[in-house]
C-alpha positions in Angstrom: 7.4 -43.5 10.5 5.1 -43.7 7.5 6.0 -41.5 4.5 3.8 -40.8 1.6 5.1 -41.8 -1.8 6.8 -39.3 -4.0 4.4 -37.6 -6.5 4.0 -39.2 -9.9 4.5 -36.7 -12.7 3.0 -37.6 -16.1 5.2 -37.0 -19.2 4.8 -33.5 -20.6 6.6 -33.6 -23.9 3.9 -35.3 -25.9 1.7 -34.3 -28.8 -1.6 -32.5 -28.5 -3.5 -35.6 -29.6 -2.2 -37.5 -26.5 -3.3 -34.7 -24.1 -6.8 -36.1 -23.5 -9.1 -35.8 -20.5 -7.4 -38.8 -18.8 -4.0 -37.2 -19.1 -5.2 -34.0 -17.5 -6.9 -35.9 -14.7 -3.6 -37.6 -13.9 -1.8 -34.2 -13.7 -4.6 -32.9 -11.4 -4.2 -35.9 -9.1 -0.5 -35.3 -9.1 -1.2 -31.8 -7.8 -3.6 -33.3 -5.1 -0.8 -35.6 -4.0 1.5 -32.6 -3.5 -0.9 -31.2 -0.9 -0.1 -34.2 1.3 3.6 -34.4 0.4 5.4 -34.0 3.7 9.0 -33.4 2.7 9.9 -29.8 3.0 11.7 -28.4 0.0 12.4 -25.1 -1.6 12.5 -21.7 0.1 9.1 -21.6 1.7 8.7 -22.0 5.5 6.8 -25.0 6.8 3.1 -24.8 7.1 3.3 -25.4 10.9 5.6 -22.3 11.2 3.1 -20.1 9.3 0.1 -21.4 11.3 2.0 -20.7 14.5 2.7 -17.1 13.4 -0.9 -16.5 12.5 -2.1 -17.9 15.8 0.4 -15.8 17.7 -0.7 -12.7 15.9 -4.4 -13.6 16.7 -3.5 -13.8 20.4 -3.3 -17.6 20.5 -0.4 -19.6 21.9 0.5 -23.1 20.9 0.3 -25.4 23.9 3.5 -27.0 22.9 5.3 -23.6 23.0 3.7 -22.9 26.4 5.0 -26.3 27.7 8.5 -25.5 26.5 8.5 -22.1 28.1 7.1 -22.9 31.6 8.2 -26.5 31.9 11.7 -26.7 30.3 12.7 -29.7 32.4 9.6 -31.7 31.2 8.4 -32.3 34.8 5.2 -34.3 35.3 2.1 -32.7 36.7 -0.5 -30.2 35.6 0.5 -26.6 35.3 -2.0 -23.8 35.9 -3.8 -22.3 32.9 -2.9 -18.7 33.8 -0.2 -18.5 31.1 -1.4 -16.4 28.2 -0.1 -14.2 25.4 0.7 -10.5 25.7 0.9 -9.3 22.1 3.5 -6.5 22.2 4.8 -7.5 18.8 1.5 -6.7 17.2 1.8 -2.9 17.8 5.0 -2.9 15.6 3.3 -4.9 12.9 0.1 -2.8 13.0 2.2 0.4 12.5 3.7 -1.1 9.4 0.3 -2.2 8.1 -1.0 1.3 8.6 1.9 2.9 6.8 1.4 0.5 3.9 -2.2 1.7 3.5 -1.0 5.4 3.5 1.9 4.7 1.2 1.8 6.3 -2.3 1.4 4.0 -5.2 0.9 5.6 -8.6 1.5 3.0 -11.4 2.0 4.1 -15.0 1.6 1.7 -17.9 3.8 2.0 -21.0 4.2 0.1 -24.3 7.4 -2.0 -24.7 7.0 -3.3 -28.2 9.2 -1.5 -30.7 6.6 -0.8 -33.4 4.5 1.2 -31.0 7.5 3.2 -29.7 8.5 4.1 -33.3 4.9 5.2 -33.9 5.1 7.4 -30.8 8.2 9.1 -32.0 6.6 9.8 -35.4 3.6 11.3 -33.7 5.7 13.6 -31.5 7.9 14.6 -34.5 4.8 15.4 -36.6 3.4 17.5 -33.7 6.6 19.5 -33.5 6.8 20.0 -37.3 3.2 21.2 -37.2 4.0 23.7 -34.5 6.9 25.0 -36.5 4.9 25.3 -39.7 1.7 26.8 -38.4 2.8 28.9 -35.4 6.5 29.6 -35.2 6.7 31.0 -38.7 3.6 33.1 -38.2 4.2 36.8 -38.1 1.7 37.1 -35.2 4.0 35.4 -32.7 6.7 37.1 -30.9 10.0 35.5 -29.9 8.7 35.1 -26.3 5.5 33.5 -27.4 7.3 31.1 -29.6 9.5 30.0 -26.7 6.4 29.5 -24.6 4.8 27.3 -27.3 7.9 25.1 -27.4 7.9 24.7 -23.6 4.2 23.7 -23.7 5.0 21.1 -26.4 7.8 19.7 -24.2 5.4 19.4 -21.2 2.8 17.7 -23.4 5.4 15.2 -24.6 6.7 14.5 -21.1 3.5 14.4 -19.1 0.4 14.2 -21.3 1.1 12.3 -24.5 0.0 8.7 -24.5 -0.8 6.6 -27.6 -4.0 4.6 -27.7 -2.4 1.5 -26.2 -0.9 3.3 -23.2 -4.1 5.3 -22.7 -6.2 2.1 -22.6 -3.8 0.3 -20.3 -3.7 3.2 -17.9 -7.4 3.4 -17.9 -7.7 -0.3 -17.1 -5.3 0.1 -14.2 -7.2 3.1 -12.8 -10.5 1.2 -13.4 -9.4 -1.7 -11.2 -7.8 0.5 -8.6 -11.0 2.5 -8.1 -13.8 0.1 -8.8 -12.6 -3.1 -7.1 -11.2 -4.0 -3.7 -7.7 -4.6 -5.0 -6.2 -2.1 -2.6 -7.7 -3.9 0.4 -6.5 -7.2 -1.0 -3.0 -5.8 -1.4 -3.0 -4.6 2.2 -4.0 -8.1 3.3 -1.2 -9.5 1.1 1.3 -7.2 3.0 0.0 -8.6 6.3 0.7 -12.1 5.0 4.2 -11.1 4.0 5.1 -9.8 7.5 3.3 -12.6 9.4 3.7 -15.7 7.2 6.7 -14.6 5.1 4.7 -14.8 1.8 2.2 -12.9 -0.2 0.3 -14.6 -3.1 -2.5 -13.4 -5.5 -4.3 -15.0 -8.4 -5.5 -13.2 -11.6 -7.9 -15.3 -13.5 -11.0 -15.2 -15.7 -14.2 -16.4 -14.0 -17.6 -16.1 -15.5 -16.1 -14.1 -18.4 -14.8 -11.4 -16.0 -11.3 -10.6 -14.9 -11.0 -11.5 -11.2 -8.2 -10.6 -8.8 -8.0 -12.7 -5.7 -5.8 -12.7 -2.6 -4.6 -16.2 -1.8 -3.9 -17.4 1.7 -0.3 -18.8 1.7 -1.6 -21.7 3.9 -3.7 -22.9 1.0 -0.9 -22.7 -1.7 1.5 -25.5 -2.3 4.5 -25.3 -4.7 6.9 -27.8 -6.1 10.2 -27.5 -8.0 10.8 -23.8 -7.2 14.6 -23.7 -7.2 16.1 -20.7 -5.5 13.6 -18.2 -6.8 11.7 -16.0 -4.4 8.8 -15.7 -6.8 6.0 -18.2 -6.5 5.2 -18.0 -10.3 8.7 -19.5 -11.0 7.6 -22.9 -9.7 6.8 -25.8 -12.0 3.8 -26.8 -10.0 1.4 -24.6 -8.1 -1.5 -26.1 -6.2 -4.3 -24.1 -4.5 -6.3 -26.4 -2.2 -9.1 -25.0 0.1 -12.6 -25.6 1.3 -15.3 -23.5 -0.4 -19.1 -23.2 0.1 -21.1 -24.9 -2.5 -22.7 -21.6 -3.6 -19.3 -20.1 -4.3 -18.2 -23.2 -6.3 -21.3 -22.9 -8.5 -20.8 -19.2 -9.0 -17.2 -19.6 -10.1 -17.5 -22.8 -12.2 -21.1 -22.7 -13.5 -19.8 -22.6 -17.1 -18.0 -25.9 -16.6 -20.4 -28.0 -14.5 -22.6 -30.6 -16.1 -26.1 -31.5 -14.9 -24.8 -34.6 -13.0 -22.1 -32.4 -11.3 -24.7 -29.8 -10.3 -26.9 -32.6 -8.8 -24.0 -34.0 -6.9 -23.1 -30.6 -5.4 -26.8 -30.1 -4.5 -26.7 -33.4 -2.7 -23.6 -32.3 -0.8 -25.3 -29.0 0.0 -28.3 -30.8 1.6 -26.6 -33.5 3.5 -22.9 -34.2 3.1 -20.4 -33.3 5.9 -17.2 -34.8 7.1 -17.7 -38.4 8.2 -14.7 -38.5 10.5 -14.2 -36.8 13.9 -10.5 -36.8 13.1 -11.0 -34.0 10.5 -9.6 -30.6 11.7 -12.1 -28.0 12.9 -11.5 -25.2 10.4 -9.2 -24.3 7.6 -6.9 -22.0 9.5 -6.2 -24.4 12.4 -5.7 -27.4 10.2 -2.1 -28.3 9.4 -1.3 -30.4 6.4 -2.8 -33.8 6.9 -0.2 -36.1 8.4 -0.9 -39.9 8.3 1.6 -40.5 11.1 -0.3 -38.2 13.5 -3.6 -39.9 12.5 -2.1 -43.3 13.2 -0.8 -42.2 16.5 -4.2 -40.9 17.5 -5.9 -44.1 16.5 -3.3 -46.3 18.2 -2.2 -47.9 14.9 1.3 -48.4 13.5 2.8 -48.1 10.1 2.6 -51.8 9.3 -1.2 -51.9 9.8 -1.5 -48.8 7.6 0.6 -50.3 4.8 -1.7 -53.3 4.7 -4.9 -51.5 4.3 -6.5 -48.4 2.7 -9.4 -48.2 5.0 -7.9 -45.4 7.0 -8.1 -43.1 3.9 -11.7 -44.0 3.5 -12.7 -43.3 7.1 -10.8 -40.0 7.0 -12.9 -38.0 4.6 -10.7 -35.3 3.2 -13.1 -33.8 0.6 -15.6 -32.1 3.0 -15.3 -30.4 6.3 -17.6 -30.6 9.3 -19.9 -27.9 7.8 -20.3 -29.4 4.4 -17.8 -27.1 2.5 -16.3 -29.0 -0.4 -12.6 -29.2 -1.1 -11.6 -27.4 -4.3 -8.1 -28.1 -5.6 -6.8 -26.0 -8.5 -3.6 -27.3 -10.1 -1.4 -25.3 -12.4 1.7 -26.9 -13.9 4.3 -26.0 -16.5 4.1 -28.5 -19.3 5.4 -28.5 -22.8 3.9 -27.9 -26.3 5.3 -28.9 -29.6 5.7 -26.1 -32.1 7.4 -25.7 -35.4 9.8 -23.0 -36.6 8.8 -22.4 -40.2 11.3 -21.1 -42.8 9.6 -19.6 -45.9 10.1 -17.0 -48.6 8.0 -13.9 -48.7 6.7 -12.2 -51.8 10.1 -10.5 -52.2 12.0 -13.8 -52.1 13.5 -13.1 -48.7 13.7 -16.0 -46.2 11.5 -15.4 -43.1 10.7 -17.4 -39.9 7.6 -17.8 -37.9 6.1 -20.2 -35.4 3.4 -22.6 -36.4 1.3 -25.2 -34.6 1.8 -28.9 -34.5 -0.9 -29.4 -37.1 0.8 -27.3 -39.8 1.9 -29.1 -43.0 5.0 -27.6 -44.7 4.8 -26.8 -48.4 8.0 -28.4 -49.6 7.4 -27.4 -53.2 7.6 -23.7 -52.2 10.8 -24.2 -50.2 9.2 -24.3 -46.7 11.1 -26.1 -43.9 10.0 -26.8 -40.4 12.1 -27.4 -37.3 10.1 -28.9 -34.5 10.8 -28.2 -30.8 9.0 -28.1 -27.5 8.4 -24.9 -25.5 6.9 -24.4 -22.1 3.2 -24.0 -21.6 1.1 -23.5 -18.5 -1.8 -26.0 -18.0 -4.5 -26.0 -15.4 -7.2 -28.1 -14.0 -9.6 -28.1 -10.9 -10.8 -31.0 -8.8 -14.0 -30.5 -6.8 -14.9 -33.0 -4.1 -14.3 -36.6 -4.9 -14.2 -36.8 -8.7 -15.4 -33.7 -10.4 -12.8 -32.4 -12.8 -13.5 -29.0 -14.5 -11.7 -26.3 -16.4 -8.7 -28.4 -17.5 -6.5 -27.6 -20.5 -3.9 -25.1 -21.5 -4.3 -21.7 -19.8 -5.9 -19.2 -22.1 -3.5 -16.6 -21.0 0.2 -17.5 -21.3 1.8 -14.1 -21.2 4.3 -15.0 -23.8 7.6 -13.1 -24.1 7.8 -11.6 -27.6 11.6 -12.4 -27.7 11.4 -15.9 -26.2 8.1 -17.8 -26.8 9.0 -20.4 -24.3 8.7 -17.9 -21.4 5.2 -17.9 -20.0 3.3 -17.0 -16.9 0.7 -19.0 -14.8 -1.4 -16.0 -13.7 -0.2 -16.5 -10.1 1.9 -13.8 -8.5 3.7 -14.3 -5.2 6.7 -13.3 -3.1 8.8 -15.3 -0.6 10.6 -13.3 2.1 13.9 -15.0 2.2 17.6 -14.3 1.7 19.5 -16.1 -1.1 18.7 -19.9 -0.8 17.7 -19.8 2.9 14.3 -20.7 4.1 11.7 -18.0 4.3 11.5 -16.1 7.6 8.9 -13.5 8.2 9.2 -10.5 10.5 6.8 -12.3 12.9 9.2 -15.3 13.0 12.1 -13.1 14.0 10.1 -11.5 16.8 8.4 -14.7 18.0 11.2 -16.1 20.3 11.2 -12.8 22.1 7.5 -12.6 22.2 7.4 -16.1 23.8 10.1 -15.0 26.3 8.0 -11.9 27.1 5.0 -14.1 27.8 7.1 -16.3 30.0 8.5 -13.4 32.1 5.0 -12.0 32.3 3.9 -15.3 33.7 6.8 -15.3 36.2 5.9 -11.7 37.2 2.3 -12.7 37.8 3.4 -15.6 39.9 5.9 -13.6 41.9 3.4 -10.8 42.6 0.9 -13.4 43.8 3.5 -14.9 46.2 4.9 -11.6 47.4 3.1 -10.4 50.7 5.8 -8.1 52.0 6.8 -7.9 55.7 4.3 -9.8 57.9 4.2 -9.8 61.7 4.6 -13.1 63.5 2.0 -13.8 66.2 2.8 -16.4 68.9 -0.4 -18.0 70.0 1.3 -19.2 73.2 1.2 -15.6 74.6 -2.4 -15.0 73.8 -4.5 -14.4 77.0 -6.5 -17.4 78.0 -10.1 -17.3 76.8 -9.3 -14.4 74.3 -9.9 -15.1 70.7 -7.5 -14.1 68.0 -10.0 -11.5 66.7 -10.1 -9.8 70.1 -6.3 -9.6 70.3 -6.2 -8.1 66.7 -9.0 -5.6 67.7 -7.1 -4.2 70.7 -3.9 -4.0 68.5 -5.7 -2.1 65.7 -7.9 0.1 67.8 -5.8 1.0 70.8 -2.3 0.1 69.6 -1.9 -2.3 72.5 -0.8 -5.9 72.0 -2.1 -7.9 75.0 -0.2 -11.0 76.0 -0.2 -13.5 78.9 3.3 -15.0 79.5 1.7 -17.7 81.8 -0.9 -18.8 79.3 0.9 -22.1 78.4 2.0 -22.6 82.0 -1.5 -23.5 83.2 -1.8 -27.0 81.9 0.1 -30.3 81.7 3.8 -30.6 81.8 4.2 -26.8 81.2 2.5 -25.9 84.5 4.3 -23.1 86.2 6.5 -22.2 83.2 6.4 -18.9 81.3 4.9 -18.8 77.8 7.6 -16.4 76.8 10.1 -19.1 77.0 8.5 -20.6 73.9 9.3 -17.5 71.8 8.0 -14.4 73.4 9.0 -11.8 70.7 8.9 -13.5 67.3 9.2 -10.2 65.3 8.3 -10.2 61.6 9.0 -12.1 58.4 9.0 -11.5 54.7 7.0 -13.6 52.2 8.2 -13.4 48.6 11.2 -11.6 47.0 10.7 -8.1 45.6 14.0 -8.4 43.8 12.6 -11.1 41.6 9.7 -8.7 40.7 12.2 -6.0 39.8 14.3 -8.4 37.8 11.2 -9.6 35.8 10.3 -6.0 35.0 13.8 -5.3 33.8 13.7 -8.3 31.6 10.3 -7.3 30.2 11.7 -3.8 29.3 14.8 -5.5 27.7 12.6 -7.7 25.6 10.4 -4.8 24.5 13.6 -3.0 23.3 14.8 -6.1 21.5 11.5 -6.6 19.7 11.7 -2.9 18.6 15.2 -3.4 17.4 14.4 -6.5 15.4 11.2 -5.1 13.9 13.0 -1.9 13.0 10.2 0.2 14.6 11.7 2.6 17.1 9.7 4.2 19.9 10.1 7.6 18.2 8.4 6.1 15.1 5.4 5.1 17.2 5.2 8.6 18.7 7.0 7.9 22.0 9.3 10.9 22.4 11.1 11.9 25.5 11.3 15.6 26.6 15.1 15.4 26.5 15.3 14.4 22.9 16.1 17.0 20.2 14.2 17.5 17.0 17.1 16.4 14.9 17.6 13.3 17.0 14.0 12.3 16.6 14.1 12.8 12.9 17.2 10.8 12.5 15.7 7.9 14.6 12.6 7.9 12.5 14.6 8.0 9.3 16.8 5.1 10.4 13.7 3.1 11.5 12.2 3.7 8.0 15.4 2.5 6.4 15.2 -0.8 8.4 11.7 -1.6 7.1 12.0 -0.2 3.6 12.9 -3.6 2.2 9.4 -4.9 3.0 7.8 -2.0 1.2 10.1 -2.4 -1.8 9.3 -6.1 -2.1 5.6 -5.4 -1.8 5.7 -2.7 -4.4 7.4 -5.1 -6.8 4.6 -7.6 -6.1 1.9 -5.0 -6.9 3.6 -4.0 -10.2 3.7 -7.7 -11.2 0.1 -8.0 -10.3 -0.8 -5.0 -12.5 1.2 -6.3 -15.5 -0.7 -9.6 -15.2 -4.0 -7.8 -14.9 -3.3 -5.8 -18.1 -2.3 -8.9 -20.0 -5.3 -10.8 -18.7 -7.6 -8.1 -19.9 -6.5 -8.8 -23.4 -8.2 -12.2 -23.2 -11.1 -11.4 -20.9 -12.2 -8.4 -22.9 -10.9 -9.4 -26.3 -14.3 -9.1 -28.1 -15.5 -6.1 -26.2 -15.7 -2.5 -27.3 -17.3 -0.4 -24.7 -17.1 2.5 -22.3 -17.4 2.3 -18.5 -17.6 5.3 -16.3 -16.0 5.3 -12.8 -14.8 7.8 -10.1 -11.2 8.4 -9.3 -9.7 9.0 -5.8 -10.0 12.7 -6.1 -13.8 12.5 -6.8 -13.5 13.3 -10.5 -15.4 11.1 -12.9 -13.7 9.5 -15.9 -14.4 6.9 -18.6 -12.8 3.7 -19.5 -12.8 3.7 -23.3 -11.8 0.1 -24.3 -11.3 -1.5 -27.7 -10.3 -5.1 -27.3 -9.3 -5.6 -30.9 -6.7 -2.8 -30.9 -5.6 -3.3 -27.2 -4.4 -6.9 -27.7 -1.8 -5.6 -30.2 0.4 -4.1 -27.5 2.9 -5.5 -25.1 2.8 -3.6 -21.8 5.0 -2.8 -18.8 4.1 -1.0 -15.6 6.3 1.3 -13.6 5.7 3.3 -10.4 7.1 6.4 -8.7 6.5 4.9 -5.3 9.3 5.3 -2.8 9.9 6.6 0.7 11.6 9.7 -0.8 8.7 10.5 -3.0 6.3 10.0 -0.1 8.3 12.3 2.1 8.5 14.8 -0.7 4.7 14.8 -1.1 4.2 15.2 2.7 6.7 18.1 2.8 5.0 19.9 -0.1 1.6 19.5 1.6 3.2 20.9 4.8 4.0 24.1 2.9 0.3 24.8 2.4 0.3 27.7 4.9 3.2 29.4 3.1 1.4 28.9 -0.2 -1.6 30.7 1.2 0.6 33.5 2.5 2.0 34.1 -1.0 -1.3 35.0 -2.5 -2.6 31.5 -3.5 -6.2 30.5 -3.2 -7.8 27.8 -1.1 -8.6 25.9 -4.3 -4.9 25.7 -5.2 -4.1 24.4 -1.7 -6.9 21.8 -2.0 -5.4 20.8 -5.3 -2.1 20.0 -3.6 -3.8 17.9 -0.9 -5.9 16.0 -3.4 -3.1 15.1 -5.8 -1.5 11.8 -5.0 0.7 11.4 -8.2 4.1 13.1 -7.9 4.3 13.6 -11.6 0.8 15.2 -11.7 1.7 17.3 -8.7 4.9 18.5 -10.4 3.0 19.3 -13.5 0.3 21.3 -11.6 3.0 23.1 -9.6 4.8 24.0 -12.8 1.5 25.3 -14.2 0.9 27.2 -10.9 4.4 28.8 -11.2 3.7 29.7 -14.9 0.3 31.2 -14.0 1.9 33.1 -11.2 4.7 34.4 -13.4 2.1 35.3 -16.1 0.0 37.2 -13.5 3.2 39.0 -12.3 4.0 39.9 -15.9 0.5 41.2 -16.4 0.6 43.2 -13.2 4.0 44.7 -14.1 2.7 45.6 -17.5 -0.3 47.3 -16.0 1.9 49.2 -13.6 4.1 50.3 -16.4 1.1 51.5 -18.4 -0.2 53.3 -15.3 3.2 54.9 -14.8 3.3 56.0 -18.4 -0.2 57.4 -18.1 0.9 59.3 -15.0 3.9 60.7 -16.8 1.8 61.7 -19.7 -0.8 63.3 -17.4 1.9 65.2 -15.5 3.4 66.4 -18.8 -0.1 67.4 -19.9 -0.7 69.3 -16.7 2.7 71.1 -16.9 1.9 72.0 -20.5 -1.5 73.3 -19.6 0.0 75.3 -16.7 2.6 76.9 -18.9 -0.1 77.7 -21.5 -2.2 79.4 -18.7 0.7 81.5 -17.6 1.4 82.5 -21.2 -2.3 83.5 -21.8 -2.3 85.4 -18.5 0.8 87.4 -19.4 -0.6 88.1 -22.9 -3.9 89.3 -21.4 -2.1 91.5 -18.9 0.1 93.0 -21.6 -2.9 93.5 -23.9 -5.0 95.2 -21.2 -2.0 97.4 -20.2 -1.7 98.5 -23.8 -5.4 99.3 -24.2 -5.5 101.2 -21.0 -2.5 103.3 -22.1 -4.2 104.0 -25.4 -7.4 105.1 -23.6 -5.5 107.5 -21.3 -3.6 109.0 -24.3 -6.9 109.8 -26.1 -7.9 112.2 -23.3 -11.5 111.0 -23.3 -13.6 109.8 -20.4 -13.6 106.1 -21.1 -14.2 104.9 -17.5 -16.8 102.4 -18.7 -14.4 100.7 -21.1 -11.7 100.6 -18.4 -14.2 99.0 -16.0 -15.0 96.5 -18.6 -11.4 95.7 -19.1 -10.8 95.3 -15.4 -13.9 92.9 -15.1 -12.6 90.9 -18.1 -9.2 90.7 -16.6 -10.5 89.6 -13.3 -12.7 86.9 -15.0 -9.7 85.6 -17.0 -7.6 85.5 -13.8 -10.4 83.7 -12.0 -10.7 81.1 -14.8 -7.0 80.7 -14.9 -6.9 80.2 -11.1 -9.6 77.6 -11.3 -7.8 75.8 -14.1 -4.6 75.9 -12.1 -6.3 74.5 -9.1 -7.8 71.7 -11.1 -4.3 70.9 -12.5 -2.8 70.9 -9.0 -5.7 68.6 -7.8 -5.0 66.1 -10.7 -1.3 66.2 -9.9 -2.0 65.5 -6.2 -4.4 62.6 -7.1 -1.8 61.0 -9.4 0.8 61.2 -6.7 -1.5 59.6 -4.1 -2.4 56.8 -6.5 1.2 56.1 -7.1 1.9 56.0 -3.4 -0.9 53.5 -2.9 0.4 51.3 -5.7 3.9 51.3 -4.1 2.4 50.3 -0.8 0.6 47.3 -2.4 3.8 46.2 -4.0 5.7 46.4 -0.7 2.9 44.3 1.0 3.2 41.6 -1.7 7.0 41.5 -1.3 
């Protein structure tokens, strides 16, 4: 077998003056050679394994796998083409893909550098002192109001406060989440993780703009990765793929010279692959193997070693449609830096990093210690010999505590365990899927062969000159089977002998075996259960619930199924967080000279503004965290399920809509707390109004009682006064009937007025009692 030579790696620990264009081209060619390096190493699964999984998910079966399944003994002969794929594993994968799209993901950026954290603490302390000075010591605030102000300050500190760096970083994250297709790319990455066992993305600057791109793991090659499950920990990362000429010009127009553009235009007009050996399409093509090519051409290794013509006839830089191969190479090199020791204005010794070109001032006591630190370089090869965008990466993502730690701008996960090879969920299910296809093929063949019980018809007993159709007609129409036992005894050596002697009553026979059909069906059911067990997706999780199952049993089954697949979601969430950290750090360079505002719309339909200042934003060092977890997702769903009860407790439809629109658990908690505070405040106000009403009723009752007592007193005084006047008139002995009549009329009028006043007081009392009863009824309804 012919084996490609091991890659040649140029020396990295050299000075900047030696890193010329020729040196970068050698590194790029080293990356190109890694694409054809056939020795499997590291944790990643083979390219053939990943292609097989992708084909199987797309309902394509490898002919070699078919041959192994239906021809295990390697028998010669052509087998029928009725064998096909029955993708039962896809339903389990599609369920997980759908859950990923609905899964909550609410990232929050924060500043990790100590200077900013100290500034935050100072701002919060100043805010608290301001509250104490201006409000708490004010005579207008009660103790209860002061307590409420402190609680509001605590909420502001916990949920709302963000310094300018955190505010801009969170705005950048929300801007990308809501204005780009990054969510859709992440969903595609999750599909890659479960099917190919890897998910990879690139965050780069193209055309002056920050670009997030999902990478097909089939197009990414790594070298020297160790036992790390993260793609970015590799020393060499190569992305090789075929791109349309227009896309190449769009992405690299800043780096293409006039001759390069003319060359690409020539390719656009005429150039295609000059060899029929070239694979038809990017997905179907496995890594180019010289041994397979030699076998197809009938050549051997010796003939190859003596000539390079094969590499010329096999055009690897263009495909059959004229797309050009673009190979982007990233490698971790080394840069020479100096650690400068110097005295500051106070005479204290300080240290800082300086470039290779710095000259120490020995007279002022400066000393330099030279060392090499890691640095990511990149370069891209287009077609045969176009080399563009080579040099150190503009974004290194340096660690503030260790300047040698840097990042390539590539983020990726490998689904493996410890130092074992990567194995995707599709790889675990594939053997059972192939067995399922085989038993479906067997079932189809057995059903075709099975004819059940068939009657045996002896032609020797058929009446002479009767056709078979006539015999069958009498049997079907009249239920009569007509036979002539002397039919075969009319001719030759059988003359005079009965036909019945040759087998008069043959009976029936069975063609095929129904037990094989039942066995195949049982095996298919067994394989379906095994695939469900391996994938962690139970039938209950897919909605298949038996009428004999209890609610608790179904919930426990769904919970256990979710626990089986949680590791995939956790790994994917970690991937998304690393992507966002890289995006925030890349924005420092992509928008370093920009100071602008961009409006965009959030998920809930509200409009917000990205207020960005590149000069101040680049001062921060940022981390990203998230509250995403299955528990939080379940909590959000449970809270939304309580919407009917929220309505029953006097809430409005707007408040219920708020619950459904909120996707951030922290925001929802803050809104629910505000809702509880508002509800408690409304309850306090209602109770206060009730107490005021009760006090008013008591005062009114007291007023009514006082008025009644006053009326009774006036009535008694009037009666006593009238009695005295009447007695005086009688004692005078004169006829004073007119005066007596006037007194009686005055007395009747006063009694009538008092009666009316008493009736009015009683009516007011009855009205107050009725209103009090109505108020108690309303309170009982609310309770």
